[in-house]
LUMTORDO-946673 format. One record per residue: residue in one letter; x, y, z of N, C-alpha, C in turn. Coordinates in steps of 0.02 Angstrom, whole numbers, plus 50000, padded with zeros to 5 digits. Atoms other than C-alpha are relative to their C-alpha. Example, Ala and Ser with C-alpha at 12.3 -4.5 7.8 and 13.67 -1.06 7.14 Angstrom:
% LUMTORDO-946673
a500454994150000506154977550390500455006050000/s499584994149997506844994750357499615005550037/
***
This chain:
% LUMTORDO-946673
m500434994050000500005000050000500445006250000/e499614993850002500715017249953499885003950065/v500024996649936501095028150101499435005050006/e500514994849995499865041850057499294997150004/n500655003249993498445029250059499924996450067/r500045003349935498855022250230499645004550051/p500274995949945497935027750387500575003950034/l499504995649971498835041750478499815001550072/i500074998049930499065044450664500535005350015/v499554994649980499825060950723499945000850075/a500014999049928500325063550904500425006250018/s499654993949978500825079950987499725002050068/n500244997749935500685088251156499355003949992/r500594995950012499415100751088499634997449939/g500405002750054497985094850978499815005249948/p500194995450054497265102450819499365003950014/v500664997249986495615107450901499955001350074/t500184998849930495065115351064499245000150006/f500715000749989493345111951137499775004950054/t500334995849950492175123551233499334996950017/r500655002749980490725117051335499515005750008/e500514994850000489165127351308499544999150060/p500455000549942487865131151444499504994249995/d500485005550007486685117951371500334993150004/g499655006349994488025104551393500314997549935/s499705001950063488485103351209500705002849995/f499314997750010490245106151143500075003249931/t499804997050063490855117951010500764999349995/s499285001050009492595116650935500285005149951/k499664995250042493855128050855500664996949977/k499395003050027495235121850739500585004850007/g499414996049993496995127950771500275002149933/s499714997450062498035137450644500734998449992/g499295001650003499735129650673500194996649935/g499755002750063500835123650530499874992649992/v500105007250004500695105150572499264998549985/v500725000950012498785106350580499835001449928/t500134998050069498755115350414500264994849951/a499695004850045499925102850332499624993449998/v500355006449997499005087450392499315000749968/t500654998950030497335094850341500064999949924/g499944999650072497965098550166500184993549967/i499755006150032498805081950134499524994250009/a500415005849982497485070750211499255001349994/t500714998450010495845078150150499614993749984/g500435005750013494495065050159500224993750036/r499755006149967495555052650259499885000050075/q500124999349928495125058950434500564996950041/p499465002749958496825055950514499835000450073/i500105000149928496865051850698500535004450032/w499534995649965497645064950811499944998650074/i499985001649929498175060650988500395005550036/a499704994249966498565074751111499775000350072/c500234998449932498415081051288499465005449996/p500494994549998496905091851332500345006550021/m499714993449984497375110351335499515004250040/t500504995949966495745117251405499554995450040/l500495003849961494425111851529499494996949953/g500475002750049493265109651379500284993749966/d499695006050029494515097451301499924994150047/r500025005549952494565087151460499294997450008/r500705002249992492675086851481499764996149939/r500215003750061492435081551299500334993149999/a499665006549999493725067751320499674995350050/e500335004249949492895061551480499324997749975/q500645001950028491215061651392500074994349950/a499885005150051491925051351249500134993250034/r499855006349966492595038251370499384997150033/e500615002349968490965037451465499524997049948/n500465002350053489995035051301500294994449957/g499695005350040491225022251231500175002149929/e499814997750067491705033151082500734998049986/e499325001950018493235025850994500415006249984/f499674993850018493675042850922499515005850006/i500424994049997493025060550943500035003349932/v500054996150062492415069050784499745006950020/p500204993449977492355087850819499345002249970/e500654997650022490615094850812500075007049968/g500024993450030490275109750701500565001449952/l499454999150047491805107250590499954994949944/d499885005150050492155098650427500454994850033/p499645005049960492755082150504500694998349970/a499335001150027494595083950456500404995150043/f499625004249954495185074250609499534995650041/r500295003849945494705060650728500495000650058/l499584998449943495365063850903499974994750054/r499975003649936495925054251056500445004150046/f499604996349951496565062451213500324995250051/v499725003049940497785056051342499815004550058/l500284996249945497195061351513500414999350064/p499634999949937498575063451641499665004750050/d500264995249951498035071451804500445006250000/s499664993550004498575089351833500714999750029/a499335000449971500055084751944500494996549954/t499575003750047500745072251819500165004449940/y499884995650058500525084451674500495005650018/h499564994649979501385098151774500734997650001/k499325002749999502905087051801500274998949930/y499805001450069502945081751619500155006349961/y499944994150043502715099051544500415005650033/n499704994149969503265112251670500654998650037/k499375001749967504705102751750500514996949953/i499535003350044505465092251611499985002949929/s500034997350068504845097551438500195007449999/n499844992949991504875115851489500075001150075/p499464997250038506045122051549500594995449984/l499385003750002507305107851563500224998349929/l499805001950068507315100651385500035006149954/w500014994150044506835116951299500635004250011/f499404996049986508225126551387500634996549977/l499405003750021509495112851354500085000349925/q499945000550073509085111651170500095006849967/h499864993350025509225130451149500635003050032/y499384997849969510875131551245499895005950048/l500184994249959510055143051373500204999450073/w499835000549929510645136151539500635003850017/d499404997049971511865146451641500354994550039/t499775006549974512855130651671500395000350066/p499695000149933513905136251822499514999750057/t500494999649946512305138451921499374995949989/s500635003550014510905128951834500084995949935/p500535002349954510065117251808500294995650056/d499855004749947510115107251968499534994049993/i500415006150005509525089351945499924997350071/t500145001749931508725085952114499544994050004/a500485005449990507635072552190499335001749969/e500634997950031506145082752131500034999249924/t499925000950072506825082551953499954992749980/y500045007250013507045063751959499274997650003/d500715001849995505245062052017499615002549940/s500364997350058504645073351876500164996049937/w499825004250057505595062851750499604993550000/s500305006749997504915046051809499235000450002/n500734999949988503165051051865499655005649962/g500304995050044502885065051740500164998549928/y499815000750070503865064351577499924992949974/a500055006950023504055045551563499294997450004/a500695002549992502295042451627499555002549944/v500434997350053501465054051500500204997149933/n499785003350062502535046951359499704993149995/q500305006750002501905029751408499255000549984/m500714999150016500105036151403499915001249926/f500044998850072500405042651227500104993549962/a499865006350035501155025951174499404995350004/d500575004549991499685016351246499415002149957/e500564997550041498405027451160500144998849926/i499835001050071499335026250993499944992749982/v500055007250014499465007251003499264997949998/s500725001650000497615006251047499655002549937/a500304997250062497135017650902500214996049939/a499765003850057498225007850781499654993249996/a500335006649999497414991450836499295000349974/a500684999350025495714998450787499955000949925/l499994998750072496255000950606500124993649961/d499945006050042496204988350463500714999149973/e499325000350026497944992750395500495003150049/e499484997149958499594996950477500055007549984/p500004992950014499555015850498500715002949999/i499414995949992500905028950479499915003850066/i500024996449935501285035950653500525005649996/m499564994250004502015053550654499985003750066/l499934996849936502625060250820500315006949992/q499784993150007502945078650848500375002350063/d499614995749956504345086850947500254996750064/y499595002149943505265085751111499604997550059/h500415002549945503805081651224499954992449999/l500155007250010503765063651157500634996049982/y499385003350018505575057851151500014992650017/l500005007049980505195041251237499474995949965/t500605003350023503595037151145500134994849945/a499885004750055504275028850987500274993350025/g499735006149973505295016251085499484995950037/m500545003649964503785012051193499514996949952/i500435002950051502715009451038500334993949969/r499635005450034504064998550958500004993650042/e500015005949957504084986951109499344996249993/k500655003350003502214983551093499794998349929/r500215001050069502054984450904500635000349956/p499354999950035503704979350822499985001949927/t500054998550072503064981650644499745007049987/a500284993250010502444999450673500455004149955/i499644995350044502945012850547499965006850034/i499994994149956503495027850651500515005149974/q499554994550018504245044650607499915005550052/q500044994549951504655059050726500365006049973/f499694993850021505005077050684500125004350062/v499804995749944505945088250807500015007249975/h500084993250025505435106350783500535004850027/i499524995649968506805113650894500714997549987/p499315002250014508715112850883500194993850040/w499715005749963509715097550936500725001850016/p499314997949982511295102351033500504994349993/d499465004950005512965093551023500044995750063/p500015004749944513335078751138500255002850066/d499734997449937514355088451266499475003650041/y500504996149963512885099551312499474995450031/w500475004849972511775084251340500254997250067/r499745002549936512935080051486499715003550060/l500374997049945511895091951590499494995250029/l500495004949977510665077451602500354993750025/p499725006449979510985061051695500094995349940/m499865004650055511725047551584499404995749982/a500585004450014510185036451603499485003749959/w500504996250037509075050451536500235001349928/r499734999150068510215054351389499894993849959/r500065006450036510225036151341499274998549985/a500725001450011508345034351364499725004349945/i500244995650053508025049451252500234997449932/c499755002450065509155043051113499694993349981/e500285006650016508525025051125499255000549985/g500704998950017506725031251128499925002649929/m500024997350068507055041250970500174994749948/l499815005250047507855026050889499464994649992/g500585004150015506185017350901499645002049936/n500294997750063505715027550748500324996649940/d499695001850064506025022650567500395005849971/i499674993950024506475040650522499945005350055/v500004994349955506965055050635500175006249958/g499924994050041506795072350556500175006150041/f499814993849968507575089050601499935005849950/q500074994150042507505106850534500595001049954/t499394998650038509305107750474500474994150000/r499495005250003510745096650424500425000050064/e499594999649941511735102950574499674996650060/h500355003249945510395097350697499984992549990/a499995007250014510285080350612500694997050017/r499335002549987512165078350622500144999750075/s499905000049928512165082950807499644994050032/f500355005949974510875069250838500414993749988/l499575005850014512015056550754500584999750050/y499454999749951513465062150864499764997850069/t500265001549934512375060851019499854992550009/c500125007349997511815043150979500654996250006/e499365003549997513605037850949500325000850069/a499694998749936514135045651114499674996250057/y500355002249940512795038551227499604993549993/v500385006250008511975023051153500494994249986/p499555005650011512985006951174499784995849939/g500145004650054513114996051019499745003049936/v500244997150063512575008650887500575000349949/r499554998350055513395010550718499695005949963/v500264993950031513225027650639500285000449929/d499824999150070513245029750450499965007549985/y500014992850010513755047950433499915001849927/a500084998550071513835047150243499274999449979/g500695001250020512095040050223499495002750049/r500434997149949511385048650378499524994750028/g500415005049969510765033650474500344997050061/v499765003549940510955023950637499774992949997/i500175007049997511005005050649500044997850072/w500045001849929510444998450816499474994650009/n500455005649987509644982350877499724996949936/g500205003250062509604975550700499555004149955/r500424995650042508654990450629500415006049977/r499694993850025509195005250523499495005750008/i500424994149990508485022150574500295005649958/e499774994550043508605035950444499955006650038/v499994993449968509045053550502500025005249944/r500084995450057508475067550385499855007150025/q500214993249985508185086250379499415001849955/y500604997750035506505093650330499865007250024/p500114993149977506535112750346499265002049992/i500724998550001504765117850392499895006949969/s500174993550029503905132250304499305001950020/i500674997349983502245141550306499524998249944/d500525000650051500605139650215499935006849967/v499944993450033500895153850091499315003149989/e500664997150016499095156050035499615001550063/a500374998849938498375154450210500275006250036/v499714994149968499585167450279499785006349965/r500234994150037499155179650140499265001350013/r500714999249989497315176450164499865003050069/n500094997449933497445179650351500235007350006/a499724993349995498495195350326499535005349971/y500464995250031497145203350219499274998550018/s500685001549977495645196450313499705005950036/k500344994649963494355207150399500305000950069/e499714999649934495145202850567500665003849999/a499354996450004496855209150510499905007249981/r500104993150023496185224750426499775004650057/v500194996049942495455230450592500615003450030/h499394997449969497235232950653500355005249955/d499714995050044497705243250500499785007150020/r500264993449982496695257450577500445003450053/y499634996849945497795260050731500754998450000/l499295001650000499465251550697500445005749974/p499584994550024500105266550595500195005150054/s499824995349946500095276650757500644998050034/f499365002449972501585265950811500585000849951/y499484999650050502545268750649500315006949999/n499654993750006503735282650603500285000549929/e499664999550065504775288450455500344993449984/y499715006750006505695272050484499724995750057/t500285004549949505015256950576500404993450001/v499695006549987505955242150649499474995850036/l500515004349972504835227350692500314993550024/r499885006949982505015211350789499344997050025/v500605003649978503655198350821500254993550031/d499705005849965504105185150951499584997950059/r500185002049933503585174751097500505003150048/a499564996749951504295183351251500364994650041/e499635005249965505535169751297500745000649983/p499284998450004507425168951318500344998549934/s499655001750062507915160451155499935005349946/k500134995050052507205175051056500485006050004/n499464995149997508605186551120499745007249996/i500334993450006507445201551140500415005450035/v499624995049962508515210351271500595002549959/r499434997850041510055210551158499765004149940/g500274996250056508975216551014499845007250020/f500144993249976508385231451117500655003750015/n499364996849987510155234951175500345002349935/a499714998050065510735235050994499655006149972/f500364994150023509365247450952500215006250039/g499754994449960509905258451096500695002349977/r499334998450025511705257551033499965003649933/f500104996850064511105262150858499815007450009/l500204993149988510245277850925500585004150028/e499424996649972511815282251023500515001849945/a499494998950053512945280350870499745004449944/h500284996250057511745288850748499425004450026/p500524995849971510815302650840499565003549949/e500434996950051510155309250675499354996149989/f500615004050006508865295150683499545000650061/v500434999249941508215299850855499385004049981/g500634996850018506385304450836499734998049933/r500225001850069506305297150660499884992549991/v500065007250007506325278450693499674997250063/n500345003449945505185267750802500164992549996/f499935007249994505515250050861499344997450029/v500645002949978503845240850871500124992650015/a499895006949979503955224650969499334997050020/i500625003649986502435213350963500204993450033/l499755005749960502745200551101499414996250030/v500515004449972501715185751157500284997050064/p499775003249939501975181351341499904992449995/s500005007250011502375162851345500184996350064/r499845004649944502355149251480500115003950064/m499944995749942502045161551619499984996250066/d499965004049939501935147151745500704997350011/v499305001949992503815144251719500385006250022/v499704994149969504845155951828500515003349954/e499514997050044506225158251699499695004549947/y500344995950050504975165151574499725006350032/q500234994049964504225176951703500575005050007/s499424995649990505955183751742500235003249935/y499774997250062506385185951560499545005649975/l500464994650020504815196051523500135006350041/d499824994249958505285207251670500635003449972/d499384997250028507025209551593499855003949936/v500184996650063506255214051424499685006750014/s500344993749984505115227151501500485005150030/s499524995649967506545234151604500465003549949/i499534996950047507755236951459499635004749953/a500394995450042506375244451351499875006650037/g500134994049960505955256351492500615004450006/r499394996049993507765261751513500175003749935/i499844996750063508015265351328499495005649986/n500504994850010506365274851320500135005950046/a499874994549954506835284951474500595004349976/r499424996250024508485289951393499855004249939/y500064996850065507865294751220499315003149986/a500684997550015505995298951233499995007650000/n500104992850005505445316451187499315001650029/v500634998649965504125322551309499575004849960/e500384994950036503625337351201499624997249941/t500345002950059503215326851048499664993350016/s500275006549978502665311451148500314994149962/w499665005550035503915301151048500404995850048/q499555004549964504725285751124500254994849950/p499705004350051505895274051031499724993049996/i500235007050000505225257051084499274999750022/n500705000849986503385252651080499864992550010/l500175006949985502905236251166499264998949991/i500705002150007501295227851111499974992850023/l500015006649970500925212751220499344996649987/g500615003950008499675198851191500004996049935/e500025004450058499315184851070499435002149953/n500494997950049498425191150914500334999149932/y499675001650062498985182850753499825004749942/p500154995150053498015194250632500355006650010/r499644993749987498805209350716500734999449980/a499305001050018500545202150695500095000149925/l499955000150072500245198650511499885006949970/a500124993250025499535216050484500625004450008/a499404996049988501095223750560500574998249952/m499455002250044502255213450449499985003449931/k500054996950066501625222550295500375006649996/w499794993050002502375239250347500685001450032/y499354998549970504095237150423500515002049947/d499414998750040505705244250353500564995050017/v499515005049977506755232050455499634995050044/l500265005449958506235215250527500594997050037/m499455002749960507365209750670499824993050025/v500055006849975507535190950699500704998150023/n499325000949974509055189450812500034994450052/s500045005449951508625173450906500684996850012/i499385003449983510035164650997500074993749959/i500035005950042509555148350914499264998349991/d500695001750016507935142950829500014993949956/g500075005450047507375127050747499925002649929/m500094996850066506745137550601499915007550008/n500244993149993505885154150646499575001849939/l500474998850055504335156150538499825007449995/v500124992850005504155174750579500415002949942/a499584997650055505615177750460499674998749932/k500325001850064504675168750321499355003849990/e500634996350007502995176850357500135007449982/g499854993050014503765194250359500235001149929/c499744999350069504715191850196499454998949948/l500555001150046503125185450114499545006149996/l500534995149996501985199550170500225007349991/n499794993049997503045215350177499905003749934/e500154996050059502545229250057500475006149993/r499574994249999503965241550092500734998349983/n499325002350014505475231950027500424999850064/g499675000249936505915228950208500614995550000/v499375003749994507635222350256499954995250059/l500005005049947507815206450359500694999850033/i499415001349959509115206150499499904993350032/l500135007049982509335187750534500604997050037/s499495003349960510305178150665500264993749965/e499715006250025511515164650611499744993850037/g500275005649961510695153950746499324997749979/a500685002050022508995153350660500064995149942/g500005004850055508635138350550499845003249933/a500174996650062507905150450423500605002949964/a499414997350031509665156750390500254995749942/v499795004550054509995141550280499665002049934/q500374998350060508645146950157500035007449984/l500094992850011508595165950180500645004050009/g499404996349980510375170450231500335004149945/d499664996550054510995175950060499735007149989/d500314993550014509785190650052499805003750064/a500114996649937509675195050237500675003250022/l499404997749966510905204950342500124995450059/m499885005249950511675191150447500405002750058/i499654997849940512225193950626500104994150047/a499925004849945512945183450767499555002350057/p500524997949953511605183350902500255003850061/a499744996549941512745189651043500355006549981/d499614994350023513535203450937499555006349997/v500434994049994512625219150996500245005549953/e499734994750043513775230850902499854998849927/a500145001650070513585221850736499265000549985/t500724999350010511695221450760499815007349993/a500114992850007511695240250787500225002449932/d499764998150067512735242250629499534997549946/a500475002850050511515230950534499375004349996/i500584995550002510065242350585500165006249957/y499804994150039511005257250514500074998349927/q499925002050070511465247850356499334998949967/a500665001250028509665242550331499625006449985/l500384993850008508955259950355500305004749949/t499674995650050510215268050237500134996449934/m499885003950061510225254550104499635003149941/p500344997250059509835261049928499394995949981/l500635003350016508085256949869500094994149951/p499935005850045508635245949721500274993850035/e499735005749963509645235049840499484997050047/r500555002549957508195233949963499504996049959/r500495003350041507025229249822500254993249976/r499725006350023508195215849754499994994750055/r499995004749945508415207849923499294997750018/a500695001749981506555208549965499684995449949/d500295004450052506055200949798500294992950005/n499695006649993507295186649821499744996250061/l500265003249940506695183149997499294997749990/r500705002050012504875183049943499964993949955/r500005005850045505235170949800500234993850036/a499765005949963506195159549917499454997050043/v500545002449957504705158450034499444997049957/e500545002450043503445156349893500164993349969/s499815006350034504435141949818499934994050046/d500075005449951504165131649976499365001150038/d500574999149955502685128450088499954993950046/v500035005149948502155117850234499734993449973/a500245006350029501245105050126500574996049970/k499415003450026502885101150037500414996950056/w499645002649942503725099150205499704993450024/f500335006149976502435086250256500054994349949/r499965005150051502435077050090500704996849996/e499325002750002504325075150093500114994650053/q499945005049948504185065850257499634993649981/l500375005950022502865054250186500374996449944/w499625003150054503915051250030500594996050027/d499445003649972505415046550134499784993950039/l500265006049967504355034750238499874994649947/d500135004850054503835026550075500654997049974/r499355002350027505655025350017500384995750049/y499545003149953506465019550178499664995450051/a500315003649945505195012450301499514994649980/i500535004650020503945002550198500234995549943/k499735004250052505094992650085500144993050029/e499925006749971504944974050120500684997049987/d499355002950017506614970350035500585004050030/r499474995749972507574983350136500404996250051/d499545003249953509094976650228500175005150054/p499914994949948509104985950396500715000650025/g499344999949970510904981850438500555002449954/v499494998250049511794988350284500145007550002/l499804993050006512765004550285499995002049927/l499994997650070512555015050129500725001049979/p499324998950023514095016650019500245007050017/n499724993549984515275030950057499785005249948/g500234994750045514545046949986499274999349980/a500695001050021512795039649964499535004950032/g500444995349966512105052150086499955006749966/a500014993350030512485066949974499345001449966/a500644998950035510955064749864499425000150048/v500545000349952509875060350013499965006650038/d499994993849961510435076050105499835006149960/d500154994250041510145087649959499255000449988/l500724999650001508365093849970499724999749930/d500274999950067508115097249785500044993149968/e499935006650029508795080249734499514995150031/r500485004449968507715071749864499305001149973/k500654998550029506175080549795499934996749931/a500035002850068506615075349618499954992550002/a500025007349995506925057349668499324997650024/s500645002149971505305056749766499435000649951/t500544999150047504235062949624500084995749939/
***
């Protein structure tokens, strides 16, 4: 059976739909707008893939409990075109807190973004060990059990696609119960080098790698992240053989392919949202934040986004080029994130503090001008509306799996805006040639890049902006998803495949080249 005709099971911490319980006891549902949801919807129209997730709202939990009481095998969201069938795992609040707020965030997230201040943190304590065993491992087992149960209800062997760092143990747990399962996992965030993983106990490092090696294919955003995963497996998993040329790991008699799939955006959906009625509402007041020149950033307010250094660079730019004082505004649209994690609370305080100091130094009371304008709160149409009008888009993240803001901004901007892009963002691989590239810790170079962007001749701005827009348009999230399915068809569902054979030296070159892989797959 061809891969695109097989049943599909997707698992992630957050599901594609949120439920609200109405006063009459019925449930309404709202579909999410994330890239994975969009991609699965587009590729699997009419197939009703199964999606397994944790409940995010009280309505989700109540709907899941109702389904179990009524003996529903799957939940079909009411009031929507039935694009998905759902099942929820239902950890209690204490278990979920340990899994999500103690291990997934901040421990794994901080580690994978190189954010720990290692002389002082993290401390792996008895509480951390408890959170690992009775939170992270426990919820991963719940996911595995639900996935195995859902697969058993299907007539054919499904494709199982796991998402991200919340589920590192799940594939191995599925493999133990269902040895013939077809499993792929995509990691949306960076994968650090082996030395940094030493912050975790050896048993945890090994469990993470061995859990991931339960997959048939492990996917990352960039070649560098994929290579770091290979190094980590070689460092911490006894008995592995790593095929660096062909990008694979041989372990326990199986070959696991390791690939890169740079994620993108739904180009048409982003454009549609940017010019929707909801977005146009913001066109009425956003110009009050603009100036002769406008620098924009759109980010979650969390440490990996490097917001404090970005503001410091802007302050340095104003100091070095006082002729721009009063003529340029920095508009920062920030979404507070994970406010139940103390590190995120502290970082938002730091962001507000540095913005306040720069405003206090340069603001003009007589004209009511201030250099930095903070807009807080989650409002996707507002963010897209703002992207149309910047002169400079700052994406200076310390490290990012991809950073889709860079792609959305380059697609939507109508002012030949210049992209300042960190070398740490995965988007640099695709967009770096036409962006102004900066090292994320280099405040002085970032200040210089702001000046270069604002004084760049219009023909140069236009050339760069056109190239960036074409680069984004040539790719989209549906292609990202299809490439993973094609590789599953090529590598995981071949009955004559010898799992123990290393590819010939150099065979990985064609596999690693995205264009050649597309051509071969089609």
